[in-house]
C-alpha positions in Angstrom: 0.0 -0.1 0.0 2.9 2.5 1.0 4.7 1.5 -2.1 1.7 2.3 -4.3 1.4 5.8 -2.6 4.8 6.7 -3.3 4.4 5.6 -6.8 1.6 8.0 -7.3 3.5 10.9 -5.3 6.3 10.4 -8.0 3.9 10.6 -10.9 2.5 13.7 -9.6 5.8 15.1 -9.0 7.0 15.0 -12.4 3.7 16.7 -13.7 3.7 19.3 -10.7 6.0 22.0 -12.4 3.5 23.1 -14.9 1.1 23.8 -12.1 3.5 25.8 -10.1 2.6 29.2 -11.6 -0.8 30.9 -11.6 -2.7 29.7 -15.0 -5.9 31.1 -16.5 -8.4 28.4 -17.3 -11.8 29.5 -18.7 -11.2 33.2 -16.7 -10.4 31.2 -13.6 -7.2 31.1 -11.6 -5.6 28.3 -10.5 -2.9 27.3 -8.3 -1.3 24.1 -7.5 1.4 24.1 -4.6 3.8 21.3 -3.5 2.3 21.2 0.0 -1.1 20.0 -0.9 0.6 16.7 -2.4 3.0 16.2 0.5 0.3 16.6 2.8 -1.5 13.4 1.3 1.8 11.5 1.8 1.5 11.6 5.6 -0.1 9.1 7.7 -2.4 9.7 10.5 0.4 8.8 12.9 2.7 11.5 11.5 0.1 14.1 11.9 -0.5 13.4 15.3 3.3 13.4 16.3 3.6 16.5 14.9 0.7 18.0 16.6 2.0 16.6 20.1 5.6 18.1 19.1 3.7 21.6 18.5 2.1 21.6 21.8 5.4 20.7 23.6 7.3 23.5 21.7 4.7 26.1 22.5 4.8 25.0 26.3 8.4 25.4 26.4 8.7 28.8 24.4 5.9 30.1 27.1 8.0 28.7 29.9 11.2 30.6 28.5 9.7 34.0 27.2 6.3 34.5 29.0 5.7 36.9 31.6 6.9 34.5 34.2 9.2 32.9 31.8 12.9 31.8 32.6 14.5 34.3 30.1 11.9 37.0 31.5 12.9 36.3 34.8 16.5 36.4 33.8 16.2 39.7 32.2 14.5 41.0 35.0 16.8 39.9 37.8 19.8 41.5 35.6 18.1 44.9 35.6 17.5 44.5 39.4 21.1 43.7 40.1 22.0 46.7 37.9 19.5 49.2 39.5 21.1 47.7 43.0 24.7 48.1 42.0 24.3 51.9 40.7 22.2 52.7 43.7 25.0 51.4 46.1 27.4 53.5 43.8 25.4 56.7 44.3 25.0 56.2 48.0 28.8 55.6 48.6 29.4 58.8 46.4 26.9 60.7 48.6 28.6 59.3 51.7 31.9 60.1 50.8 31.1 63.7 49.7 29.4 64.3 53.1 32.3 63.1 55.1 34.8 65.3 53.3 32.5 68.3 53.6 32.0 67.7 57.5 35.9 67.2 57.7 36.3 70.8 56.0 33.4 72.3 58.1 31.8 73.6 54.9 28.1 73.4 53.6 27.0 69.7 53.5 25.0 70.4 50.5 26.1 68.1 47.6 26.1 70.0 44.1 25.6 68.4 41.0 29.1 68.8 39.7 30.8 67.3 43.0 28.6 64.0 42.7 29.4 63.6 39.0 33.0 64.3 39.5 32.8 61.6 42.6 31.0 59.0 40.6 33.3 59.2 37.7 36.2 59.3 40.0 34.8 56.1 41.6 34.7 54.5 38.0 31.2 55.0 36.9 30.9 55.4 33.2 28.8 57.6 31.0 27.1 59.0 34.0 25.6 62.8 34.4 24.2 64.7 37.2 21.6 67.6 36.8 20.0 69.7 39.4 16.6 68.8 40.6 14.1 70.6 42.7 14.9 71.4 46.3 18.5 70.7 46.2 17.7 67.3 45.0 19.9 65.8 42.3 19.2 63.6 39.4 21.6 61.1 38.3 21.4 59.6 34.6 23.3 56.6 33.7 23.5 56.5 29.9 24.6 52.8 29.2 21.7 51.2 31.4 19.2 54.3 30.7 18.5 54.4 34.3 17.6 57.5 36.2 17.6 58.3 40.0 16.5 61.0 42.2 18.7 61.6 45.2 18.1 63.8 48.0 20.6 65.5 50.3 20.1 62.8 53.2 21.2 60.3 50.7 17.8 58.7 49.9 17.6 57.4 46.4 14.4 56.6 44.2 14.3 55.1 40.9 13.4 57.9 38.7 12.2 56.0 35.4 14.4 55.7 32.4 16.2 58.1 30.5 14.0 59.1 27.5 15.0 58.4 24.0 13.5 59.6 20.6 12.5 63.0 19.5 11.3 65.7 21.9 8.0 67.1 21.5 8.3 70.7 20.2 5.8 73.4 21.7 4.2 75.7 19.2 5.8 78.7 20.4 9.5 77.7 20.3 11.7 80.2 18.6 12.5 80.2 15.0 15.8 78.3 14.6 15.6 76.5 17.8 14.4 73.4 19.3 13.5 72.0 22.8 15.8 69.3 23.8 16.9 67.6 27.1 19.1 68.5 29.6 21.3 65.4 29.1 21.8 66.8 25.4 25.6 67.4 25.1 24.9 70.1 22.4 22.6 72.2 24.7 26.0 74.1 26.0 29.6 73.8 26.1 31.3 76.8 28.2 34.5 76.6 26.2 37.7 78.2 26.7 38.0 79.9 23.3 41.8 81.0 24.1 42.8 77.3 24.3 41.2 75.5 21.1 37.7 75.6 22.5 38.4 73.4 25.5 35.2 72.5 27.2 35.1 73.4 30.9 32.9 72.4 33.8 30.2 74.8 35.2 27.3 74.6 37.5 24.4 72.8 35.5 21.9 75.3 34.3 18.9 75.0 36.9 15.5 75.4 35.4 12.6 76.7 37.1 8.7 75.9 36.6 8.1 74.9 33.1 11.3 76.2 31.8 12.7 74.1 29.0 16.3 73.9 27.6 16.6 74.9 24.0 19.4 74.5 21.5 20.1 76.6 18.3 19.8 74.5 15.3 19.3 77.2 12.4 21.5 78.7 9.9 25.6 78.1 10.4 24.5 75.9 13.5 27.3 73.3 12.5 29.8 76.1 11.8 29.5 78.6 14.4 32.4 78.4 17.0 33.3 79.5 20.3 31.7 79.1 23.5 28.3 78.0 23.5 26.0 79.4 26.6 22.9 77.4 27.7 19.6 78.7 26.4 16.2 78.0 28.0 12.7 79.0 27.1 9.7 79.8 29.6 6.1 78.9 28.7 5.3 81.9 27.0 8.1 81.5 24.4 10.6 84.2 26.2 14.2 83.3 25.8 16.9 83.3 28.7 20.7 82.6 28.8 22.3 81.1 31.6 25.6 82.6 33.8 27.0 80.0 35.9 28.5 81.2 39.3 32.4 82.2 38.9 35.0 84.4 40.4 36.8 87.2 38.5 40.1 88.8 38.4 40.8 92.0 36.2 44.6 91.4 35.6 45.0 94.1 33.1 43.2 97.5 32.6 42.0 97.6 36.0 40.4 101.4 36.4 41.3 102.4 33.2 39.8 103.6 29.8 41.9 100.6 28.0 40.0 97.3 27.3 42.0 95.0 29.7 41.8 91.3 30.7 39.3 89.5 32.9 40.0 86.1 34.2 37.1 83.8 35.3 37.0 80.8 37.3 33.8 78.8 37.5 32.7 77.7 41.0 30.2 75.5 42.8 27.9 76.9 45.4 30.8 75.9 47.8 33.2 78.1 46.1 35.3 75.1 44.9 37.1 75.8 41.8 35.6 73.4 39.1 38.7 73.5 36.5 41.7 73.4 38.6 42.3 77.2 39.3 44.7 78.3 42.0 45.0 81.3 44.1 43.5 83.3 47.0 39.4 83.3 46.9 37.4 85.8 48.5 33.6 86.8 49.1 34.5 90.2 50.8 34.4 93.0 48.2 36.0 95.2 50.6 39.1 93.2 51.3 42.4 94.4 49.5 42.8 92.9 46.2 39.5 91.6 45.9 38.9 91.3 42.1 42.1 92.3 41.1 45.2 90.1 42.7 42.6 87.9 44.5 39.6 86.0 43.1 36.7 87.7 43.9 33.3 85.4 43.9 30.9 87.7 41.7 28.7 89.3 44.2 25.6 88.6 42.0 25.9 85.1 43.2 26.0 85.9 46.9 23.6 86.3 49.5 24.6 89.8 50.2 22.2 92.5 48.9 24.3 95.4 49.9 27.0 94.1 47.3 24.6 93.2 44.6 23.3 89.8 45.5 20.5 88.8 47.7 19.2 85.6 46.4 21.5 83.4 48.3 24.5 81.4 47.3 23.1 80.4 44.0 24.5 78.1 41.2 23.8 80.9 38.6 21.0 82.8 37.0 19.0 83.3 34.1 19.3 86.8 32.1 16.8 87.9 29.1 18.5 86.9 25.8 17.3 90.2 24.4 15.9 93.4 25.8 12.4 93.2 27.1 9.7 92.8 24.5 5.8 92.7 24.7 3.5 95.0 26.5 2.9 96.3 30.2 0.1 98.1 31.9 0.3 98.8 35.7 -1.2 95.9 37.4 -0.7 93.5 34.6 2.9 92.3 33.7 1.4 89.0 31.9 2.3 90.1 28.6 6.3 91.3 29.3 8.4 88.9 27.4 12.0 88.6 25.8 11.7 87.9 22.2 13.7 88.2 19.0 13.1 90.3 15.9 10.6 92.7 17.6 10.6 96.2 19.0 11.8 96.3 22.6 9.4 97.4 25.3 10.2 101.2 26.1 8.5 104.6 27.1 7.9 103.5 30.6 8.8 105.2 33.7 11.7 103.4 35.8 9.3 102.3 38.4 7.0 100.9 36.1 9.8 99.1 34.5 10.7 98.1 38.1 7.4 96.8 38.9 6.8 95.2 35.5 10.1 92.9 36.1 9.0 91.8 39.5 5.3 90.9 38.6 6.0 88.9 35.4 5.5 85.2 35.4 6.2 84.1 31.9 3.2 81.6 32.1 5.2 79.8 35.0 3.5 78.9 38.0 6.5 78.7 40.2 8.2 81.6 41.7 11.3 82.4 39.1 12.1 85.6 41.1 11.7 87.5 38.0 13.3 91.2 38.3 14.5 94.2 36.6 18.2 93.7 35.9 20.6 95.4 38.6 24.1 97.0 38.0 25.7 93.9 39.7 23.7 91.7 37.2 24.9 93.8 34.3 28.4 93.5 35.4 28.3 89.6 35.7 26.9 89.4 32.1 29.7 91.6 30.5 32.6 90.3 32.5 32.1 86.7 31.4 31.3 88.2 27.8 34.7 89.7 28.0 36.3 86.7 29.3 38.1 83.8 27.3 34.3 82.0 27.8 32.8 84.7 25.8 34.4 87.1 23.0 37.8 86.6 24.5 38.5 90.3 24.8 36.9 91.0 21.5 34.3 93.7 21.3 30.5 93.2 21.4 29.2 95.1 18.3 26.4 97.5 18.6 22.7 97.0 17.5 22.1 99.9 15.3 18.3 99.3 14.6 16.6 102.6 14.7 13.6 100.7 15.1 14.8 99.0 18.3 14.3 95.6 17.0 15.9 93.0 19.4 19.0 91.3 17.9 19.3 94.1 15.5 16.8 93.2 12.8 13.4 91.7 12.3 14.7 89.1 9.9 15.1 86.2 12.3 18.0 84.2 10.0 20.3 87.5 10.3 20.1 87.7 13.9 22.2 84.4 14.3 24.3 84.7 11.4 24.8 88.3 10.0 24.6 89.9 13.5 26.1 87.2 15.8 29.1 89.3 16.8 26.4 91.6 18.6 26.1 88.6 21.1 28.3 88.1 24.1 29.7 85.0 22.5 29.8 86.0 18.8 27.5 83.0 17.9 23.9 82.6 18.3 24.1 81.3 21.9 24.7 84.7 23.5 22.8 87.6 24.7 22.2 90.4 22.3 21.5 94.3 22.7 23.9 95.0 25.5 25.6 97.4 23.0 23.1 99.7 21.5 19.4 98.8 20.4 17.7 100.9 23.4 19.6 102.2 26.3 18.9 99.8 29.3 17.9 101.2 32.7 19.0 99.0 35.6 17.2 98.8 39.3 20.1 100.8 40.9 20.4 104.4 42.1 22.2 107.0 44.2 20.1 107.8 47.3 20.8 111.5 47.1 17.2 112.6 47.9 16.7 114.3 44.6 13.2 115.0 43.4 13.5 112.5 40.5 13.7 109.6 43.0 10.1 110.6 44.2 8.8 111.6 40.8 10.0 108.6 38.7 11.0 106.0 41.5 7.7 105.7 43.4 7.1 106.5 46.8 4.8 103.5 48.0 5.7 100.3 49.7 7.4 98.1 47.0 8.1 100.7 44.5 12.0 101.1 43.5 12.4 104.0 45.7 9.9 103.4 48.2 8.1 104.6 51.0 10.0 104.8 54.3 13.4 106.4 54.5 14.8 102.8 55.4 13.4 101.5 52.3 14.5 104.5 50.0 18.5 103.6 51.3 18.4 100.0 51.9 19.5 97.5 49.0 17.5 94.5 48.4 17.7 91.5 46.3 15.8 93.4 43.6 17.6 96.6 43.9 21.0 98.4 44.8 21.4 101.7 46.4 24.7 103.1 46.0 26.4 105.5 48.8 26.5 108.9 48.0 28.5 112.2 49.5 26.4 114.2 47.0 29.4 114.4 44.7 29.7 112.6 41.6 33.3 112.2 41.5 33.3 111.1 45.3 30.5 108.9 44.6 32.2 107.4 41.7 35.2 106.4 44.0 33.2 105.1 46.9 31.2 102.8 44.5 34.5 100.7 44.5 34.2 100.1 48.2 31.2 97.8 48.1 29.9 97.7 44.3 32.7 95.7 42.6 31.7 93.7 39.9 29.3 96.1 38.2 31.5 97.1 35.4 31.5 100.8 36.5 34.6 101.8 38.7 36.7 98.6 37.6 36.5 99.2 34.0 36.6 103.0 33.7 39.2 105.8 34.3 36.8 108.5 35.2 33.6 109.2 36.5 32.8 111.3 33.4 33.7 111.3 29.7 35.2 108.5 27.5 36.6 106.8 30.2 35.3 103.4 29.8 36.6 100.2 28.1 36.4 100.3 24.2 36.2 104.1 24.1 32.6 103.9 25.8 30.9 106.8 27.6 31.1 107.0 31.3 29.0 109.6 33.6 28.4 108.6 37.0 24.7 109.5 38.5 24.2 112.8 40.4 21.8 115.5 41.1 18.9 115.6 38.7 19.9 112.1 37.4 20.2 109.7 40.3 19.6 106.7 38.1 21.9 104.4 36.1 21.5 103.6 32.5 23.7 100.7 30.4 24.6 100.1 27.0 24.0 103.2 25.0 21.4 103.8 22.1 21.7 102.7 18.6 22.9 105.9 17.5 25.3 106.6 20.2 29.1 106.3 18.8 30.2 106.0 22.5 28.0 103.1 23.3 29.4 99.8 24.6 29.0 96.9 27.0 31.0 98.9 29.6 29.0 102.2 29.0 27.3 103.6 32.0 25.1 106.9 32.3 23.1 108.8 34.5 19.5 109.7 33.8 16.0 111.0 35.2 13.5 108.0 35.5 10.9 109.3 33.1 9.0 107.6 30.4 11.4 107.8 27.4 11.1 106.0 24.1 15.1 105.4 24.0 15.1 103.4 27.0 14.3 99.6 27.7 15.1 97.1 30.4 16.4 93.9 30.7 15.0 90.9 32.8 16.7 88.5 35.3 15.4 85.0 36.4 16.8 83.3 39.7 14.6 79.8 40.0 
């Protein structure tokens, strides 16, 4: 019987090739395949055996790969071991840092830079540490894609996995920019441009509220060189630039009209040098040699309001990328913004500018400590710009837009290409309008009892000038009050006692005249003009980043302001 079957199959096999393609017979398609014949060659026993084998194979695969399968359990066990090992590594690093800090009798707060350095020193690979909220730290292991939230007590929680793939882009992100992740290496690189663009360590930019990190992806993005400063965007689309905590020394050109040399050393919040610098470091602006022969922690980063700080010992601050834009009406600052290629916000009394800065929220629910820039914050910006981490002593060019367009033009592409030398980095990542555009008022004045302080500074509680004599004469985190002897020349000399780092006395030769660096104009406030202005206007041949002038505080179409955030 079986022999007869084999003979029949062989006969069919010889005939089979003519039926292995589609043929049309009487308008019908037919297909004959090998398997149909092979099937007939199988006995019932063969079929039953195959069915049993398939069942057993299915059971075996389920045992290996199912939710409770051997392979699945092994994979989960491996992941658990990795998590355990990484947590142990983080815990030991935190413990080691805490012990060192206690032994050195310094603050036991561990910074992101310190923890990252410790982990790498302990043998961790491809790990980054970022600032979280409330002094918490976020540790990301790139290889395992594990992320951990670490508090200052050393408690460690799994924070999910590092996200991959594209980042969702909000509708209001600025043209030629895109939202990225904090772990993106292209977000920023504070490079030493005097040393082959060598990248150095800085405090991780601290985002507040719903701020998002953004990077430039527009024309010339791949060819723009130099230090790349971190940029961020608030919910309204306003743009900000990060100034990391640093100390400085002016080693050439100090108190002269000749542009000199400003050395900058980045610090953590415990004032530890991050890049191997050496020398004496001080936080006391009144100390002999501070800011010249000794490293001076820039006052804008400190807790001392009298010296120009007041927000605590902070890792850095966010400065508006452009002059303020948008609209402001008394009692409503929600439309104040920082955007490119539009006319800056002007024609406001200085007290209204002050209140606009303090009440702005930029669509954020969190308190970002928004405020009008102070003299110290102008100084902290232009000192970094002049250093080897900015233009490396090259001039920040003038915004000559008579229409007061932020970035020097309403053609966005040209802001970041043609006009890039108007930025503090000479590329798209820096700040614009610090030279020219509109003159910029700052929240700083001489308390000489001049009537303009009352008329333009406001006499209600919470105004720039304030209601009581104590309020009027006292510096806060939001304003700086300069000492006065009711003489401009003497007041200028006195400013060097408590107001170092403001780019006034240190970077000029005289209180009045073409006396500041890069042939910029200098005029210290005095009677009838007790307020400071900075930068100069689009049509001022003596404008510049080291320009300072006195002015009333009246509403004037030639003056704008710049905004600062301290998350």
